[in-house]
C-alpha positions, 0 to 999 in steps of 0.5 A: 604147537606140537607136543615134544616133551612129557614128564611124570612126577609122583607126589604125595601130601597128607589131607585131613579127610584121608587116613593115609597120605594122598598120591597124585600123578603130575603130568607136564607137557611141553611143545616145540614152541616152548610152552608148557602145561600141567595136569594132575590125576589121583593114581596109585602108581609106583615110582618104579613104573613111571619110566615105562608108562611115560615112554609108552604115552610119549610115543602116542603124544609126540608130534601131535598138536595140542589143539587136536584135543578130541583126537588126543582124548580118543587115543588108546593110550589114554583109555584110563580116565584119570590119566586122560583127564590129566593130559587134557588138563595139561593141553588146555593149560598150554592152549590158554598160555599160548593164546594169552587167555584164562581157560574159562574164556576158551570154554565160554567166558567167565560167567562167575568170578567166585566159585562156592565150595562144598567141604567134606567132613573128616571121619569122627563122632557126631559131636565132633562133626557138629563142632566142625560144622559150626566152625566151618559155617562161621568161616563161610562154608555153608555147603558140607558133605557128611560121609557115611560111617556104614552104620545107619544109626550113627549116620542119622545121629550125625545129621541131627547133631550137625543140623542142631549145631549149625542150623539152617546156615548149612546145606547138608549132603550125606555121601552114602559111599554106595555102602547100604543095601536097599532095605537099610537105605530105605530105613535110613531115609525114613529117619532122615525125612525131616533133616532137610538134606540137600541130597543123599549121595550114592546110597546103594552098594553095587546098585543099578540106576533103576534100583536107585530110582526105586529107592527114590520112589519110596522116600522124599529125601532127594537122592544124588548119583556120582560114582555111577557116572563115568561117561556122558552115556551114564548121564543119559541113563540116569535121566532116563531112569529118573534115578536122582535129581542131583548129579555130582560129576567127578572130573577124574572119573568121567575123564576130564573137562570135555566129558564133564561138559557133555554130562552137564549139558545132558543134566541141564536139558533134563532138569537134573542139578549137576555139580562138580567134584575133584576131591583132594587136589594139590592145585591143578585139578581144582583150578581146572574145576573152577574154570569149568564151573565159571564158564558153565551157568548151569553148574550153579551148585557148590562144588566139592574139593578138599584143597584147603584141607591139604597140608600144602599144595604144589603152587607158587601162589595158593588159590584164594578162599574167602567166605567159603568161595574160591576166587577164579584165577585170571592169568592164562591157562589154568591160571596157576603156576607149579612150584618145582621146588615143592614138587621135588619136596613132595615127590615119591622116589 
């Protein structure tokens, strides 16, 4: 099971929560046993840079066993967290296919078979957000993420409008996108005291965890942290600072499944509620997220992805979404199969 092939593909698709098409790097690994695996990462690479990047990484990976994951993840060539996540994903896909087991069985077993989703609201007016929230709640999406406009008055109006429209059927998160200074964030939290937010995510711009903790001591609105968590040590720092009761672990940002599992273990031990996020994904990253969520009992919250908000995916068979939940794929590896015709159709050349 030695790696002997590496391919890169750049693809892009339109997503309703993004103003411009989203671009991903697809990574295909193959072994001397004839087993292949796929991974993905959201990277803004250009097509003319793929050949030298692939050549450099192939030199580091060729001849290595896919079972030596910790050794592979420690390579200097994979110091970039999104790329490391994509390669790890492809390795796990190969391992699962070789062993004839879905990935969740290699991570501890399928503790749950359907994974609840949190969906991100596209930019728009408070009235439009209220309408979408009601429609999504009727479709079974009861966890929704509102994105800050950068204007505290508008954010407060949006939260109120959504709450009035969807009522208590919806669990609301507000993503501040690190857009506010401490004083503005305190004022906004004061307006949101009775809005029953699940949490206010990343409210402060360029803030340390101690500044987030200081904000938390001045409001009853629960706070969450995501962008500051880039490795397990950051999760430890969050716990020590008491900055937030919620953590959202982005697989690409922390560098993949292994790092996310370590972060989740720290959060569980400290009583911090952790959930996962993979952002817009054409199918591979969301499948990986599902397997990790299925095999980790402490990851019981709704997990954010925008898979169903893409114009298409790159899979032969789409993932099944019913009543706001995705069914865990049960075939070996990631449980999904890449459609090469779709890859060619959406490839950036």
